[in-house]
N, C-alpha and C positions, 0 to 999 in steps of 0.2 A: 503494500499499500504506499509506503513511504517512497519508494522508487518511482511509482506512477505520479505521486505529488511532485516530486522532484523534477520529473521530465515535463510535466504540465507547467510548472512554474518557469523551467528553463526555455520552453517553447514560447510561453507568454512573453518573457523578457527579451528574447531573441527578436520575436515580431515587433515589440515596441521600439526597439532601437535601430531596426533596419529601415533604411529610407524606402518610401514608397516608390514604386515603379514610374520613372519619368514619364511615361506615356499615359499614365492613368489621370483622368480629370478629376476634379474634386467631387463632382456628383457621383462618380464611379466609385471612389473612395469613402463616400458616405460623409464628405465634409462640405462646409460651406464654401463657396468659392472666395478666394482673397480679394477679388476685384469686386467692389461695391460703390455703386453710384447713385445719387438721388438728384433728380431734376426737379426744379420748382417751377411752377406755371401758375402766375398770379394774373396774367392777362387775358382778357376777352377778345382773343385774336386767332383766328384760324391758322394764320401763318406761323405764328409762334408755336401752335400745337403741331403742325406739320414739321416745323424744325426740330422740336423736342422729339417727337416719334422717330423722326429720320435719324437723329443723333443716337438714339437708343439702339436702334436697328443697326447702325454703322459700328457702335461699340460691340454688339453681339457678334456681328460678322468678323471683326478685327479679332477679338478674344476667344470666340466661341461662345455661344449662349450658356453653355454649361459651365463656363469659367467666370461668369459675371453675375451678379444680382443688380437689377436695375428697378427702381422705383421712381415714379412720377407723381410728385405730391402737389396737390391743387387746393388753393383757397382763394378768397376774394373773388373778383370778377373771372378768374379762370375757371370758376365752378360752372359757368355756362356752357363750357365745352364738354361736360360730362353729365348733364342732364339727360332724361330719358330719350328725348327727341333731338339729340345733338346731331349736328352735321358731321361730327367726327366718329359716329357710331362704327363704321366699317374699320377705320384706322385704330380705334381703341381695341376693337375685338381682335384685330390681326396682332397688335402689341400684346395683349393679354394671352393670346394663344402662343406667343414666342417666349412667354414667361415674364414679361414686364408687368410690374404690379402698378395699378393707377390707385392712387389713394386721395380721397376727399376729406377736407376738413369739416367736421359736424358742427363747429361753432359758426362757421359761415353758412351752413345749411340752416342752423337755427335762426340766424339774423335774417335770412331771406325766406324763411317759413318753408323750407323744403324738407322732404322726408326722404327715407331711402326708396320709398316708391316712386319718387320723382326722378330717381337717378339711374343711370346706365346700370344694367344689372351686372356687369363684369367688374366693377370697382369695388374697392375697399375702403374702410374709414377709420380716421382716427379723431379722438376729441378735439385736439388743439394742433393745428398744422405747424405753427412756429415751434412749439415745445417738441413736437416730433422731429421736425429739422434739427434742432438744437442736439437732441438724443442721438440722432444718427451721426452727426459730426463728431460727437464725443466717442462714438463708437469706431471712427475711422473712416466712415463713408466719405467719397468724393462728392462735392456739392457743385452743381451745374445750374446756372440760371440763364437760359438762352435768351 
C-alpha cells in the first residue's frame, strides 16, 4: 500500500513540475487564456460598434479564439446598441458565437427603465459597469476604448 501511495505521489509531483506541451492551447489544458481584453462602448454609434466588434474579431484571429478572453462592456448611450430590436443584432450574435461576451450595465438599464426583456437575448449583465471595468483592470485585463 505504501509503494502505491509513493508511486501516486511521485506521478503527481512529476506532472506538476513538467511544462505543458507547447502546442496545447489554454482551453485544451483546462486553463483560462492569458490574453484578456475588455472593450468599453459608451457611444450610441453603430460605427463604433462595428469597429469594436471588428477589433475583437481581429484579436481572435491573431491569437486564436481559444487563446483570448474578450468582453465588450456597455453602458450609457451605448446601451442603445444592445436593446432587443438593435440594428447590431446579427453582429452581436456572430460575436457571441465566437466567444465574445457582451455585457450591459444594469444601473444604466434602471435609469432608462429597461428590463432584461428589453435587451438582446445573447448579452450578459453586471450591476455597475464602471466598477466591473475597475475590477477587470485590477485583474490584469487589457482595456480598450475604440
